[in-house]
C-alpha positions in Angstrom: 2.6 43.6 -12.0 6.1 42.1 -11.4 7.3 39.8 -14.2 9.5 37.9 -11.7 8.0 34.3 -11.5 8.6 33.2 -7.9 6.6 31.1 -6.1 6.4 31.3 -2.4 5.2 29.0 0.1 4.2 29.8 3.9 5.9 27.8 5.9 4.0 26.4 9.1 5.4 25.9 12.3 4.7 25.7 16.1 7.5 25.7 18.8 9.9 24.6 16.5 8.4 22.0 14.9 7.6 22.4 11.3 4.4 21.1 9.1 5.2 18.4 6.5 2.5 19.9 4.4 5.2 22.8 4.2 7.5 20.3 3.3 5.3 19.1 0.9 4.8 22.2 -1.0 8.6 22.9 -0.5 9.1 19.8 -3.2 6.4 20.7 -4.9 7.4 24.5 -5.6 10.7 23.8 -6.8 8.7 21.7 -9.8 6.7 24.4 -10.5 9.8 27.3 -9.9 11.6 25.5 -12.5 8.8 25.0 -15.1 8.3 29.0 -14.8 12.3 30.0 -14.6 12.1 31.2 -10.8 12.8 30.5 -7.5 10.6 28.9 -4.4 10.7 31.3 -1.9 9.8 30.0 2.0 8.2 32.8 4.2 8.8 31.8 7.7 6.9 33.4 10.7 7.6 33.0 14.5 9.9 33.2 17.5 13.3 32.0 18.4 13.0 29.9 15.0 17.1 28.6 15.7 18.1 26.5 12.6 14.6 25.7 10.8 16.0 28.4 8.3 18.2 26.0 7.4 16.2 23.1 7.4 14.3 25.0 4.3 17.2 25.6 2.5 18.2 21.8 2.5 13.9 21.4 1.6 14.6 23.3 -1.6 14.2 27.1 -0.7 16.1 29.3 -2.6 15.4 32.1 -0.3 13.6 32.4 3.0 12.4 35.2 4.5 11.9 35.1 8.1 10.4 37.7 10.5 11.4 36.7 13.9 9.3 38.7 16.4 7.2 38.1 19.9 4.2 38.6 18.7 4.9 35.7 16.3 5.3 33.6 18.6 1.7 31.6 18.6 -0.2 31.7 15.5 -3.1 34.7 15.5 -4.8 35.0 12.6 -4.4 39.2 12.5 -0.8 39.5 13.3 0.1 36.6 11.1 -2.2 38.2 7.9 -0.7 41.5 8.3 3.0 40.4 7.9 2.5 37.8 5.0 0.3 40.0 3.4 2.5 43.3 3.2 5.5 41.2 2.3 3.2 39.6 -0.8 2.1 42.9 -1.2 5.7 44.6 -2.0 7.2 41.9 -3.9 4.0 40.3 -5.7 5.1 36.7 -6.3 3.9 34.6 -9.3 2.7 31.6 -6.6 1.4 32.0 -3.6 0.9 28.3 -1.8 -0.4 27.9 1.8 -1.3 24.4 3.4 -5.2 23.6 3.5 -4.5 22.8 7.3 -6.9 24.5 9.9 -4.4 27.1 10.5 -3.7 27.5 7.1 -7.5 28.0 5.8 -7.8 30.4 8.3 -5.1 32.3 6.9 -5.1 32.3 3.3 -8.4 33.7 3.0 -7.1 36.5 4.8 -4.2 37.7 2.9 -6.1 36.6 -0.8 -8.8 39.2 0.6 -5.9 41.7 1.4 -4.4 41.5 -1.7 -7.4 41.1 -4.0 -6.5 38.2 -5.1 -8.6 34.8 -6.1 -7.5 31.6 -4.0 -8.9 28.2 -5.0 -9.2 26.4 -1.9 -8.5 22.5 -1.1 -6.1 21.8 -4.0 -5.3 17.9 -4.9 -2.7 18.8 -7.7 -0.8 21.6 -8.9 0.6 22.3 -12.9 1.8 25.0 -15.2 0.1 25.5 -18.4 -1.8 28.0 -20.7 -5.1 29.4 -21.0 -6.7 31.0 -23.6 -9.8 33.1 -22.9 -12.3 33.1 -25.6 -13.8 36.5 -25.0 -10.3 38.3 -25.7 -9.1 36.0 -27.9 -5.4 35.5 -26.4 -3.8 33.4 -24.6 -1.9 33.9 -20.9 1.2 30.9 -20.8 2.1 29.8 -17.8 -0.7 29.9 -15.7 -0.9 28.0 -12.2 -3.7 25.3 -13.0 -5.1 24.7 -9.7 -6.8 21.3 -9.4 -9.4 20.1 -6.9 -12.5 17.7 -6.6 -15.8 19.7 -7.3 -19.4 18.9 -7.0 -18.7 16.7 -4.0 -15.9 14.6 -5.8 -17.9 14.1 -8.6 -15.7 16.1 -10.9 -12.2 17.5 -11.3 -11.9 21.1 -11.9 -9.2 23.1 -13.1 -9.5 26.7 -11.9 -7.0 29.2 -13.4 -6.2 33.2 -12.0 -5.4 35.2 -14.9 -5.8 38.6 -14.0 -3.9 38.9 -10.6 -1.0 37.9 -8.5 -0.1 36.3 -6.7 -2.3 32.6 -7.4 -3.0 31.6 -4.7 -3.9 28.3 -3.8 -3.8 25.8 0.0 -3.0 22.6 -0.9 -4.2 19.4 1.3 -1.5 17.6 3.2 -0.4 14.7 1.9 -1.0 15.1 -1.8 2.5 16.2 -2.8 5.4 13.8 -2.2 7.6 15.4 0.0 11.4 15.8 -1.4 14.6 14.4 0.7 16.5 17.2 2.5 20.2 17.3 1.2 22.4 19.2 3.7 24.7 20.5 0.2 22.0 22.4 -0.9 22.8 26.2 -0.6 20.2 29.2 -0.5 19.6 32.8 1.6 18.5 33.4 4.1 16.6 37.1 4.5 15.6 38.7 8.1 12.3 41.0 7.7 11.1 43.4 10.4 7.2 42.7 10.4 5.2 46.2 10.7 2.1 45.7 12.9 -0.7 48.1 14.0 -2.8 48.3 17.2 -5.7 47.0 15.9 -3.9 43.6 15.1 -3.9 42.8 18.3 -7.4 42.6 18.7 -7.3 39.2 20.3 -4.6 37.7 23.1 -3.9 34.2 23.6 -4.4 33.9 27.7 -3.9 30.2 27.4 -3.2 27.4 25.1 -3.7 23.1 25.6 -2.4 21.1 23.2 -3.7 17.3 22.6 -1.9 14.9 20.4 -3.9 13.1 17.7 -4.7 9.7 18.8 -4.8 8.1 15.0 -1.4 9.2 12.9 -2.8 7.9 9.2 -0.4 10.1 7.1 2.4 8.7 9.0 1.6 4.9 9.3 3.3 2.4 6.4 0.0 0.2 6.8 -3.3 1.0 6.8 -6.8 -1.4 7.1 -9.8 0.9 6.4 -13.5 -0.5 6.7 -16.6 1.1 4.7 -20.2 0.9 4.3 -19.8 -2.9 3.9 -19.0 -3.3 7.1 -22.2 -4.1 8.7 -21.5 -3.9 12.8 -18.9 -3.1 15.3 -18.3 -6.9 15.9 -17.4 -6.8 12.3 -15.4 -3.6 12.4 -13.1 -4.9 15.1 -12.0 -7.7 12.5 -10.6 -4.7 10.8 -9.0 -3.0 14.2 -7.3 -6.6 14.6 -6.0 -6.9 11.3 -4.4 -3.1 11.5 -3.2 -4.5 15.4 -1.5 -7.7 13.9 0.0 -5.4 10.8 1.4 -2.9 12.9 -1.2 -0.6 10.8 -3.7 2.1 11.6 -7.8 1.9 11.6 -9.1 4.1 8.4 -12.6 4.5 7.4 -14.9 5.7 4.5 -16.9 8.1 5.5 -19.8 5.5 5.4 -18.6 3.8 8.1 -17.9 7.0 10.2 -21.4 8.2 9.4 -22.7 4.7 10.6 -21.0 5.0 13.9 -18.5 2.3 13.7 -15.7 4.5 14.4 -14.8 8.1 14.9 -14.1 11.0 12.3 -10.0 11.5 12.1 -9.9 7.9 10.5 -11.9 8.7 8.1 -10.0 8.9 4.4 -10.8 10.3 1.3 -11.8 14.5 0.3 -13.6 14.6 3.5 -11.0 13.2 5.2 -7.0 12.5 5.2 -5.2 12.0 2.3 -2.6 9.2 2.7 0.4 7.2 0.8 1.2 4.5 3.0 2.7 1.3 1.4 -0.3 -1.2 2.0 -4.0 -0.1 1.8 -6.5 -2.7 2.6 -9.8 -1.7 1.8 -12.1 -3.6 3.3 -16.3 -3.2 2.2 -15.4 0.3 0.7 -17.3 0.3 -2.7 -14.8 3.2 -3.8 -16.4 6.7 -4.4 -14.4 9.1 -5.9 -14.5 10.9 -2.9 -12.6 8.0 -1.2 -10.5 7.0 -4.0 -9.2 10.8 -3.6 -7.0 10.0 -0.5 -5.9 6.6 -1.3 -5.4 5.8 -4.7 -1.7 6.7 -4.3 -0.7 3.9 -2.4 2.1 1.8 -3.2 -0.2 -1.2 -2.6 -4.0 -1.3 -2.4 -6.1 -4.8 -1.6 -9.7 -4.4 -1.7 -12.3 -7.2 -0.5 -15.5 -6.6 -1.5 -18.8 -8.7 -2.5 -19.1 -6.7 -5.7 -17.1 -8.0 -8.7 -18.2 -4.3 -10.4 -17.1 -2.1 -7.5 -15.1 0.8 -8.2 -12.6 0.3 -5.5 -11.1 -2.7 -8.0 -9.8 -0.1 -10.1 -7.0 0.9 -8.1 -6.7 -2.2 -6.3 -3.6 -4.0 -7.6 -5.2 -7.2 -5.6 -8.8 -8.4 -5.6 -10.5 -10.4 -3.4 -14.0 -11.1 -4.5 -16.2 -11.9 -1.4 -17.4 -11.3 2.5 -15.3 -9.3 4.6 -16.7 -11.0 7.4 -15.3 -14.5 6.4 -12.3 -12.9 4.3 -11.3 -10.9 6.9 -10.7 -14.0 9.6 -8.9 -15.7 7.1 -6.3 -13.4 7.0 -6.2 -12.8 10.2 -5.7 -16.4 10.8 -2.8 -17.0 8.1 -0.9 -13.8 10.3 -0.9 -15.6 13.8 0.1 -18.7 12.4 3.0 -16.9 10.4 4.2 -15.1 13.9 3.6 -17.7 15.7 
């Protein structure tokens, strides 16, 4: 097993646009690599990648492995898995991180299986620490703590992989803070030649249609979210009106989505989006751990709930005990008068 302690980040990109989660993982990768005394490397696959390698260096990559090939222009599981598993199998990085996007959730298990290593999915935090194997009475130092909610979000599990490398994890978008690019950073770009097999091309892309998402929760500075305490679509319109007045997006807990008050793309929480807005208003949301896992890093949280003991108040800076059907109209009225 190689002793190098490099942290690799798979870079997800589409038509020149690098996924936000990949840039977030580069920032986290720098932190992990520093603790390990290694480097953070980016692995970029695609075709006609232009200045993307330079962008990755600005965001912290010390080396960028670039596989530029026409067969990698569009994502397909088998060619991408072949290239990534070949590279990781040859160099055996200490850690390999992939974004927990639809693409990442498809790719990472294939690579883990090819490398015969473990994989922890949907992590919300990553740390470096030691682990004692009691049966063997030995301590393994500097392992990757792969931290994620478990058992429906009722507890937080810390998972380690002491025996194989790389230690692999997928990480949910939005849970890591993206670093600022530094044009003065320097790094190395290494071009690699992918080696395919004929079986890698069993699937061909004949056409593709792109649909832009209508909701941009992770980019919005303000989110107004409704939960199970919203009793009707009329009350939910108050959520929408307040969000509109504040120039923000509409969010929701799973209870509101399951009740049919709003579509699933608005859901915040463990099974929805992870957000960090400047302002998060939670109206009628009890604050189960599954929801808090997706919004508790917001800069300012205002919670409105009839129950003074609601868990949402544990993470809120401003707490309003009251009926949202009474509180929201007052907030809307005050905002309208202020903008006159």
